[in-house]
N, C-alpha and C positions, 0 to 999 in steps of 0.2 A: 473337483477338489474337496476332500473330506475335512481338511482343517478349516475351522471357522473362528474368527476373532470375536471375542465377546466385548460388547461395548461397556466400558467402565469409566464413568466420569465422576468428579467430585460433586458434592451438593452445590446448589446455587447459593451465592452469597445472600445474606440478609440485606434488605433494602429499606431505606428510610429517606426522608427529605427534610432539608433545612432551608427554608425559603425556596429559592429557585434551584438549589443545589441538590442533585441526586447522589446519595451515598450508598455504596455497596461494600459490605464488610464480610470478609471470610475469616472466621476464627482459626487461628493456627496455634501450634504449641512450640514451634522451633525458636531458635535464637535469632533468626532473621525475619524481618518484616518487609513487606512490599507496599509501595505507594504509587498509584497511577492517577494522574489528573488529566482530564480531557476538556479542551476548550473548543467552543464554537468559534472558529477563527479561520475563515476561508481565504484563499488566494484571490482576492478580488482584483478586477481590472483597474480599480481606482488606485492601486498601489503597484509599484514597479516589481517586476519579477526578481526574486531573490531577497526582497526586503524582509520577509518573515524569517528566512534562514539567517540573515545577518543579525536580526534582532535576537534570536535565540542564542546565537554564538556570543554576542556581547553579554547577554545575561549570564551565561555560564562561565565565560573566560575573563571578564573584565571586572571582577570583584574578588580580589585575592583573599580578603578577610573571610568572606562567605565560603569560598572554596576550601580554604584551610580549615575552617570550622567543621564543615561536613566531613572532611578527611579525618579530623580528630575524633569525630563521632562514629566513624566506621561506616559511612554512607557514601554511595556512589549514585550519580544521576546522569540522565541523558534526555535528549529531545527527539521527537519525530514530527515532521510536518507533512500532512497529506493535503489533498486539494481542499477538503471541506473542514478539516479540524487539525488541532495541534495536540500532541500527547507528551506529557512529562512522565518519565519512568524514574523511580528512585527505590533503592534497596539498601538495607543495612541492619545494624544491630538493633534488636527489639528494645533493649534497655535504654537506647537513646532516641527512640521514635519521636517523642514529643519535641525534644530539642531539634531534631533533624527537620521535622515539618515546619517548625517555626523559622528555621534558617532558610529553608526553601521558599517560604512565603516572603521573607525579607529580600531574597534574590530577585523574585518575580516583580515585586513592587518597587524595587530600587530604581531611581531615575536612569534613563538611558545615558550612557557616557557621551561626552562632548564630541564635536565634529572631528577633531584630530584623531581621537581613538577609533571612532567608527570608520573613518577613512582608511586607517591602517588595516583594519580587518577586511574592509571591502577590497583593498588592494590584494590581500592574500587570497580572497575568493576569486578575484579576476585571474591571478596567476595560476591557481588550481584549475580554473575553467579553461584557460588557454591549453594546458596540458591535456585536459579531458577532451576538449573539442577536437584535438588532433587524432583521437581514437575513433575509427569508423563505428565500432559497436556502440560507443557512447552517443555519437551523432545520430545513429539510427534510432536509439531509444528516445532521444530528445525530439527528433522530428516526428516520430510517431505520437508522442505525448502532446506535442503542439497541435497536431492535426486532430487528435481525439478531443482535447479539452480546451484548446486555445480560444474558442468562441465564448467560453464562460469564465475561464480562470486565466491568471497569469502563471504560466507553467515555469517554475523555477529552473528545473533541469534543462529546459529548452532555451534559456537565456544565453545568448552568445557573449563572449567577452566584451564586445562593443556595447551590448545592451546593459551589462553590469556597470560599465564605466559611466553610463548615463543615469545611474540610479540617483534619485533625489533622497539623500539620507536624512533630510530634515523631517521626513514622514515617519521615521522610526518611533518617535515619542507619540505621535498621533495614533499609530497602530497599537502600540502598547496600551495606551489609555482606552482605546475603543474596544479592544478585544481581550487582551490578557488581564486587564484590570476589571473587566465587566463580563466577559463571555465564558467563564468557567461553568461547565454543565454537569460534570460527574467526577466523583472520587471513588477509586477502587482500592480497598485497603485489605491487606492480608496481615493480621496481627492478633496476638492473644486477647487484647482489649481494644475496644474502639476509642481512639483518642478524641479530644475535643477538636472540632473543625470549624468553630465559630468564626475564626479569622479568615479561613478560606471561603466561608459562605458569603463574606462581603465582596468576593470577586465574582459572584453569580448574580448579575443584574440583567435587566431587559436591554437587549440590543436589537438593531434592525439593519438589514442590508438587502440588496437585490442581486439575484443571480440571473444573468441573461441565459435563457434557454433557447437555443436555435430551433427554428421551425423545421429545418431539414437536418438529417443526420450527417456527420462528416463524410466527405468523399474525397479521396486523394490517391494518386498513383505516382509516387515520388521515386525517382532514380537518380543517383549521383555517382558518376564514375570517380575512381580515385586510384591513380597509378601507384601510389605508395602503399596501398593496402595489400596485405598478404592473403586476406580472405574477404569475402563479401558478406555483409551483415544483412539478413533478411528479417523483416518484421511485418506481420499481417494481422490486422484487427478485424474481427467479425462481430456483428451484433449478438448480444447474449441476454439471458434471462436475469431479471432483477432479483436481489436477495429476498424481496417480499413475496416472490412467487411461491404458492403453497407447495409446489413440487420441486423446489430448488435443490433439495437433497438428492433427488434422482438425477437432476441435471449436473450436479457436481460429479456424480459417478460417470456420467457420459463424457464430461470433459477430461477426467482422469484417464478414461479409456482412450481418448484421442491423443493426449500428450502430457499426462500428469505423472508418469512413472516410467521406469526403465523398460517395462514390457509393453508400452503404449503402441498404438498403431503408427504414429509418426516415427517413433524411435526405431521400430522394426523395419519400416519401409525405407526411411531416409538414411538411417545409420547402418543397420545390420545388412540389409539387402543391397542397397545402392552404394554404400560406403561414401556418402557425400558429406558427412559431418560426424563430429564426436558426440554431439548432443543437440536435441531439439525438443522444445517444451511448449505446452499450451497452458495458459493461466488466465483466470478471470480478473478483471479490474472493474471497480465500481466507484461512482461518485453519485451525488444527488441528482445529476442531470443525465446519467446514462450508465449502461453496463456493456462491456465487450469482453470477448476472450481474445488473447493475443498469442500468436505463434512466433517464437524467436529461435533463430539459429544462425550459425556462422558456417559458410561453406567455401569450398575452393572457388577462386575467382573464375576459373575456366568452366565451371559446371553450375554456375548460379542459375542460369535459365532452366537447366534440367531439374534443379532442385525445386524451383518454383512450380514447374509443371507437375512434379510428383506430389508436392504439398497439396496443390489444388485437387489432384486425383484422390489423395487419401481423405481429405475433408469431404469430398463428395461420397466416397464409399462409406465413411463413418456416418454421414447423415441419413443413409438409407438402411444401415444395419449396425446398430449400436453394439449389441451383444448377441453375436450369432449363436452362442450356446451358454448354458447355465454356468459352466466352469469358468468362463471368462468374467462373467458378472461377479462370481464368488471371489475370484482373484482381485479384481478391482475394488470390491467392497472391503475385503480384508486390508488391503494396502491403505485405502482411504481412512478407515477407522483407526489404524495404527498411527497414521499421520495426525489425525485430529485429536486423539486422546492425549491430554497433557501429562507431562512427567512431573511437574511441580505445580503448586497452587499459584505461584507467580505467573507461570505460563497460562494456566486456566483463566486467571483474571485478565491477562492481556488479550486472549482470544475474545472473551466476553466484552471487554471494553471497546474493541474495534467493531464488534457486531452491533452493540448498542449505539455507538457513535455514527454508524451508518443508517440509523433510524429504525432498527429492529428491536424486538423485546427479548428478554431472557427466555420466556416460555417458547418463543418462536425458535430460539437456538436449540432448545431441547427437541422440539419437533423436527428440526433439520437433522440432528444427529440420529433420531429414531427412524426417520425416513431412510437414511443410509443403512442403518443397522437392519431394518426389516425389508430392504429391497429384495424383490423376487423377480425371477426371470419373466414372469407373466405380466409384470407391471407395464402399464402403458405410458410411453413418453409422448412428448409433443409430436404432432403430425408433421411439423415443419422445423427443420434445423438449417441454419444459414450455410450456404455453400460458396458465397462470393464475399471477399473482404471489402469492408468499407474503406479501409486505408491499407495501402501496401507501400512499404519503404524498402528500397534497395540501395545500400551504401557500400561503395568499395568495389564495384564491378569494373571489369576492363573497359566497358563501354556502356552506354545507356541501353538497358535491356528492354524497357517498356517506355511508353510515352510519359513524359513528365507533366504532372499537374502542379499548379502553383500551391504552395503550402498555405494553410490557413494562417 
């Protein structure tokens, strides 16, 4: 392939510190500003599954004065909860930046609504979960997440409707006080001028907690027949390299080659040649306690066992011959760089925020991009790549395809 994508990324934001709060500022000239706040706020086992999501929902939806004020200022905001941290995204008119971040601060520090209001929102969550749990693809994702992370975290998406009904909502205020009012760790700001963040720095204090790290990696082989399913949902999780690995950029290319784009090995074998699915993908998932890559697809119920056998065969072939010729590496490299290069400064800050929240540095992110950019066919990869999944989930088959192991 003669075409070569040129790596082009914005400059890194300026960094400074106020107390325990890390501040990253990217100067912009546009009429819109971006504000990203990251909290050290894990899904601990000492709190029920779904509690964090209920808390964030209450903060955003149960203070109409604050919501109306942000709307008047031309600002929008949303939350994201991952296993180890919580992220607040906000974007709006630069001219109202100071008023907007003061309003956001007021929303976060506002006391949790009373029991009746919280119970109303919890009931809505339960009703939504009942609908979601009836979907085999959702159930497959939930069971996979529970098996991968359930020993360390309370996995919100794996909470059944019955588990949500048992939630002790009196713990909402405790979680807010322990983490949202103390665990802020980073602000990422794209704006023409750096605003005062002294009020936000008061949310960055010392906190402590324990994460249970299992001595043995997860291992489960789960199969659940479902006569109502039109397709079978397959999820397979394999051990993978940590983000901190010095050659992680090369391993990102290897994973894209397996199942990260339309021309991947899995797509060609399972979709184009065998006609078993419309789409099949492989992606990496990371937490503080482990890293895996997950293969996901939906296949015809009558051909689920055939699909599993072919997936195992493709992974084995991939592990022994990642890039059989230079043109394939060039194709994967070009696709990966186009996917990683941000279109906006807001997207750039979002990528950096998640990278740093995972325990990595800004310099390491640049090295990661450069490793992908400079990847050559002669580069040496690890001598060992996984060929057997730690966790395999089959939901919606006509019958139990494989022996069922108890879920974690």
